[in-house]
ZAFI-78826 format. One record per residue: residue number from 1; residue in three letters; x, z, y of N, C-alpha, C in turn. Coordinates in pm, 1 decimal. Example, Ala and Ser with C-alpha at 12.3 -4.5 7.8 and 13.67 -1.06 7.14 Angstrom:
ZAFI-78826
nr,rest,n_x,n_z,n_y,ca_x,ca_z,ca_y,c_x,c_z,c_y
1,ala,1319.0,780.0,-569.0,1230.0,780.0,-450.0,1320.0,780.0,-330.0
2,ser,1285.0,708.0,-225.0,1367.0,714.0,-106.0,1290.0,787.0,3.0
***
This chain:
ZAFI-78826
nr,rest,n_x,n_z,n_y,ca_x,ca_z,ca_y,c_x,c_z,c_y
1,met,441.3,-443.9,-150.9,396.6,-501.2,-31.9,497.3,-568.7,22.4
2,phe,590.1,-452.8,69.3,701.8,-494.7,134.6,820.0,-443.9,38.3
3,asp,808.2,-448.3,-38.7,884.4,-361.9,-177.0,978.1,-499.3,-238.0
4,cys,888.4,-653.2,-212.4,961.3,-764.4,-256.8,1042.6,-808.9,-147.7
5,leu,1087.2,-768.3,-63.3,1161.1,-834.3,23.9,1334.6,-792.3,12.7
6,thr,1366.4,-736.6,-48.0,1507.5,-689.0,-123.3,1561.6,-836.6,-158.8
7,asp,1471.2,-887.9,-285.3,1491.6,-967.4,-413.9,1455.1,-1111.8,-279.5
8,ala,1380.0,-1100.5,-208.5,1309.2,-1241.2,-145.5,1464.3,-1246.5,-19.5
9,val,1524.1,-1221.1,35.3,1614.9,-1202.6,114.5,1749.3,-1254.7,13.3
10,ala,1764.5,-1189.5,-97.0,1867.4,-1203.0,-129.7,1860.9,-1357.3,-214.9
11,ser,1733.9,-1423.6,-219.4,1751.9,-1570.6,-264.2,1773.0,-1643.3,-138.6
12,arg,1796.7,-1612.3,-28.9,1728.3,-1722.0,84.3,1898.7,-1687.6,175.3
13,pro,1984.2,-1797.8,129.9,2123.7,-1732.9,217.7,2091.9,-1773.7,320.7
14,his,1967.5,-1872.8,373.8,1966.5,-1932.9,546.1,1903.9,-1779.4,621.5
15,leu,1850.8,-1720.8,574.3,1813.6,-1611.0,629.2,1855.5,-1475.5,613.0
16,arg,1975.9,-1482.1,522.6,2081.6,-1369.3,548.0,2137.5,-1397.4,639.6
17,his,2218.8,-1599.8,663.1,2294.1,-1611.6,727.2,2223.2,-1565.4,941.8
18,ile,2114.3,-1582.2,941.7,2043.2,-1566.4,1066.4,2039.7,-1398.1,1060.8
19,gly,2052.4,-1335.8,1012.0,2039.5,-1199.5,1002.1,2166.3,-1103.1,1002.0
20,arg,2344.7,-1205.8,1002.8,2426.7,-1127.7,973.9,2492.1,-1024.5,1054.9
21,tyr,2463.2,-1004.1,1193.8,2474.2,-915.5,1235.7,2401.2,-809.8,1272.6
22,met,2262.1,-825.6,1176.5,2174.4,-697.6,1237.8,2218.1,-601.6,1103.7
23,arg,2231.8,-495.8,1159.1,2237.6,-323.0,1116.7,2132.8,-248.9,1139.6
24,ser,2029.3,-196.3,1101.8,1897.8,-135.5,1151.2,1858.0,-55.7,1071.4
25,ala,1789.0,9.6,1077.8,1677.4,103.2,953.6,1570.7,39.5,1055.4
26,phe,1439.8,-4.3,1027.6,1274.8,24.4,1106.7,1202.5,71.1,997.1
27,leu,1104.4,97.9,1099.9,973.9,157.7,982.7,848.6,18.6,996.9
28,leu,801.3,-46.1,895.6,699.9,-122.7,900.0,552.6,-40.5,837.2
29,glu,445.3,-28.0,923.6,344.8,33.5,857.0,247.1,-39.5,833.5
30,val,175.8,-16.8,724.8,59.7,-75.8,700.4,-80.6,-11.0,637.5
31,gly,-161.0,-24.8,744.2,-266.7,64.9,752.6,-184.2,246.0,735.1
32,asp,-225.9,331.2,629.4,-163.6,426.7,631.0,14.1,448.8,529.1
33,thr,27.6,358.2,504.8,128.0,342.1,427.5,284.3,303.1,499.2
34,pro,350.0,377.3,498.0,454.9,332.9,564.0,583.0,293.6,485.5
35,tyr,687.7,175.4,516.7,795.7,130.0,463.0,880.9,135.7,544.6
36,his,995.3,253.4,507.7,1156.2,236.7,581.0,1226.4,168.7,522.2
37,val,1262.3,23.9,619.5,1329.3,-71.0,527.6,1468.1,-29.7,630.1
38,thr,1587.7,-100.4,526.0,1729.5,-113.2,600.7,1805.8,-248.8,539.6
39,val,1834.7,-255.8,666.7,1917.8,-401.4,687.4,2048.0,-345.1,717.1
40,glu,2148.0,-424.7,658.4,2289.7,-426.0,647.0,2317.6,-612.9,620.2
41,asn,2366.4,-597.1,752.3,2422.1,-744.2,766.0,2397.9,-884.0,718.3
42,gly,2221.8,-837.0,771.6,2159.2,-976.5,717.9,2081.1,-932.2,547.1
43,thr,2109.7,-836.0,465.5,2066.6,-844.3,387.1,1981.6,-693.9,362.9
44,val,1862.3,-638.4,330.6,1789.8,-557.2,288.7,1821.7,-503.0,201.6
45,ser,1868.1,-385.7,223.5,1933.3,-324.1,112.0,1866.5,-189.2,84.5
46,ala,1727.1,-198.4,138.1,1615.2,-64.9,105.2,1526.5,-76.5,125.0
47,val,1415.8,-115.3,54.9,1271.8,-15.9,78.1,1208.7,67.0,60.4
48,glu,1203.0,160.5,101.5,1146.3,270.4,78.8,1000.1,342.2,107.2
49,ile,902.1,340.1,-5.7,759.0,367.7,47.6,728.1,509.4,43.3
50,gly,690.2,534.7,187.5,678.1,703.2,224.2,543.0,745.2,141.0
51,pro,523.7,884.9,214.7,543.8,938.4,333.7,619.6,965.1,357.9
52,phe,718.2,984.2,502.2,885.2,1060.9,509.7,864.7,1176.8,619.5
53,lys,950.5,1273.1,570.6,932.4,1353.0,690.1,1085.5,1339.2,755.1
54,met,1057.2,1360.1,836.2,1204.1,1352.6,993.9,1270.6,1232.8,902.6
55,arg,1213.1,1102.6,866.3,1259.1,998.9,889.4,1327.5,918.1,1022.1
56,ser,1445.1,856.7,1026.0,1472.2,852.0,1166.0,1499.8,676.7,1144.7
57,trp,1434.3,618.0,1240.0,1459.8,467.7,1235.9,1448.3,427.5,1357.8
58,asp,1531.7,277.2,1390.4,1512.0,238.5,1544.0,1413.1,190.8,1614.6
59,phe,1299.1,88.3,1531.4,1158.6,57.3,1533.7,1049.2,81.7,1469.3
60,ala,933.7,31.3,1491.0,856.6,98.4,1438.8,758.6,-39.0,1449.1
61,ile,722.0,-120.1,1334.7,586.9,-227.6,1348.6,468.1,-169.6,1303.0
62,arg,358.8,-159.7,1338.8,239.1,-77.2,1287.4,96.0,-143.7,1323.3
63,ala,57.9,-145.4,1190.0,-59.1,-273.7,1209.1,-160.0,-164.6,1083.7
64,pro,-291.0,-227.1,1081.8,-417.7,-221.5,1019.4,-395.9,-293.8,884.9
65,gln,-418.9,-253.0,742.4,-399.2,-339.6,662.4,-424.0,-492.2,673.9
66,glu,-540.0,-491.8,723.9,-641.2,-578.9,729.7,-561.8,-698.0,849.6
67,val,-532.1,-640.4,930.8,-446.4,-734.9,1035.5,-328.6,-788.3,968.5
68,trp,-244.9,-696.5,883.7,-145.4,-791.3,776.8,-182.0,-889.4,731.3
69,glu,-275.8,-842.9,637.3,-349.6,-955.0,537.0,-376.7,-1098.3,604.2
70,thr,-395.9,-1083.5,708.9,-480.4,-1161.5,829.4,-328.6,-1233.2,855.0
71,phe,-237.8,-1153.3,902.3,-99.4,-1244.2,962.6,-7.6,-1341.3,820.3
72,trp,-77.4,-1278.9,685.9,-16.7,-1336.7,603.8,-57.8,-1420.3,489.6
73,ser,-194.4,-1461.1,585.9,-314.1,-1570.5,542.5,-237.3,-1711.6,595.2
74,asp,-281.7,-1849.4,485.3,-200.2,-1954.8,512.1,-206.6,-1996.8,656.8
75,ala,-342.4,-1998.3,722.4,-328.3,-2028.3,852.9,-384.2,-1911.9,921.9
76,pro,-279.6,-1830.7,1010.4,-363.4,-1717.4,1038.0,-435.0,-1767.2,1172.3
77,pro,-523.3,-1727.9,1259.7,-565.9,-1707.7,1356.3,-487.4,-1726.0,1467.9
78,pro,-541.3,-1738.2,1607.5,-444.6,-1715.2,1755.0,-469.4,-1546.3,1729.5
79,gly,-384.1,-1491.7,1754.2,-356.9,-1371.3,1830.1,-329.9,-1292.6,1670.6
80,tyr,-290.8,-1348.8,1562.6,-245.6,-1272.8,1431.0,-139.3,-1395.6,1400.1
81,gln,-104.4,-1504.7,1409.4,11.1,-1571.5,1420.4,142.7,-1540.4,1401.2
82,asp,149.9,-1433.6,1494.6,297.6,-1402.8,1552.8,319.7,-1269.6,1579.3
83,leu,400.1,-1168.0,1571.0,425.1,-1032.5,1574.7,415.3,-984.8,1711.4
84,phe,423.5,-1080.4,1830.9,425.6,-1050.2,1989.3,260.2,-1100.9,2034.5
85,ala,183.1,-1212.9,1960.1,43.5,-1231.6,1975.7,-19.1,-1059.2,1933.5
86,met,-4.2,-1030.3,1779.0,-59.4,-931.9,1717.8,-28.5,-790.3,1854.0
87,thr,62.6,-822.6,1905.9,103.6,-673.7,1959.4,-16.0,-696.1,2123.0
88,arg,4.6,-841.2,2159.0,-37.3,-898.2,2296.8,-195.9,-840.5,2304.9
89,tyr,-253.8,-900.4,2202.7,-404.4,-883.4,2161.1,-410.6,-736.2,2080.0
90,gly,-343.3,-623.8,2053.8,-393.5,-465.7,2039.8,-391.5,-476.8,1896.7
91,his,-363.7,-589.1,1805.9,-387.6,-573.4,1656.3,-257.3,-527.5,1580.2
92,ala,-164.0,-529.8,1681.7,6.3,-438.0,1636.8,32.7,-333.3,1731.8
93,arg,135.3,-217.1,1728.9,180.2,-160.1,1810.7,361.5,-206.4,1779.4
94,leu,433.6,-221.6,1852.2,568.4,-175.9,1852.5,589.7,-34.8,1919.1
95,glu,664.7,56.1,1828.9,753.1,157.7,1914.5,881.5,159.9,1861.6
96,gly,972.3,276.9,1976.8,1111.0,295.4,1946.6,1183.9,190.0,2032.0
97,asn,1294.4,219.8,1993.9,1419.2,126.2,2051.1,1395.5,-11.3,2014.6
98,thr,1333.4,-116.5,2110.3,1311.8,-224.4,2035.9,1441.3,-364.6,2087.4
99,ala,1554.9,-330.0,2091.7,1673.7,-418.1,2132.6,1727.8,-444.9,1983.7
100,pro,1742.5,-373.3,1876.6,1722.8,-431.0,1744.4,1678.7,-529.4,1701.8
101,leu,1547.1,-476.8,1735.1,1448.8,-616.5,1721.3,1445.9,-765.1,1806.6
102,leu,1475.8,-720.5,1883.9,1488.4,-808.7,2030.1,1623.4,-915.7,2021.7
103,his,1716.5,-878.9,1964.4,1844.9,-926.5,1936.0,1828.1,-941.6,1830.8
104,asn,1772.6,-959.7,1694.3,1732.3,-998.4,1596.8,1604.9,-1075.3,1565.2
105,leu,1494.4,-1151.0,1668.9,1405.6,-1138.0,1648.3,1333.5,-1281.0,1529.1
106,arg,1467.6,-1365.9,1517.1,1434.7,-1464.4,1419.5,1424.8,-1451.7,1277.4
107,tyr,1522.9,-1328.5,1256.9,1544.8,-1261.0,1171.7,1423.9,-1162.0,1113.6
108,val,1410.0,-1090.2,1230.7,1297.8,-1003.5,1181.5,1166.9,-1078.8,1158.0
109,lys,1144.4,-1209.5,1231.0,986.9,-1289.9,1232.3,968.4,-1352.4,1074.0
110,glu,1129.1,-1435.7,1039.3,1081.3,-1441.7,953.4,1072.2,-1351.9,785.5
111,leu,1177.7,-1250.6,828.6,1131.4,-1132.2,684.6,1013.3,-1075.4,718.9
112,leu,888.7,-1068.6,802.0,792.2,-1021.8,806.5,708.6,-1130.5,774.7
113,ala,731.0,-1260.4,784.4,610.8,-1396.2,717.0,688.5,-1398.3,574.4
114,leu,786.3,-1312.9,512.3,836.7,-1351.5,355.9,683.0,-1318.6,262.5
115,pro,606.0,-1195.6,272.2,502.7,-1262.4,204.1,399.5,-1362.0,161.1
116,arg,391.8,-1376.0,309.9,303.2,-1503.0,340.0,374.8,-1640.8,267.0
117,thr,509.1,-1641.3,259.5,581.8,-1744.6,183.0,583.7,-1741.6,41.5
118,leu,591.0,-1590.0,35.9,606.9,-1593.8,-105.2,460.0,-1595.0,-200.0
119,arg,350.6,-1584.8,-127.4,188.5,-1609.1,-171.8,192.8,-1784.7,-192.5
120,arg,254.5,-1814.7,-127.4,243.1,-1996.4,-109.1,330.2,-2043.0,-218.8
121,glu,419.1,-1961.5,-262.5,544.0,-1982.1,-335.0,466.0,-1962.2,-530.5
122,ala,412.3,-1883.3,-500.0,345.2,-1794.4,-645.0,250.2,-1936.3,-626.3
123,gly,170.1,-1954.1,-579.5,53.8,-2041.1,-595.3,52.3,-2230.6,-647.3
124,gln,218.4,-2267.4,-623.6,225.5,-2401.7,-618.3,288.7,-2343.9,-779.0
***
């Protein structure tokens, strides 16, 4: 699911540029599957699939599988079109130190939307 992020970001110079100051490790949880993502200067240096014991992260974004699938659809309905919309309507949760997320918000939002973009590109 998120294991494609390393190559997808590497092939998008504009995205690496947007995140060039981000150095963070965060957790993305899709249902029961945790993904530990490490970003260094706009490059996704590692995506590891859990479960993890005692793994540190700066912030976590957690949502059920169905929520992520709806978010990645071509035209997500209201409440699913954005990370903050998903948290506002209770579809997803943010935890931990959100400062790195907020400082690099555009980068993280585009990173989370990459599976949608990759689906569109594969369909063409």
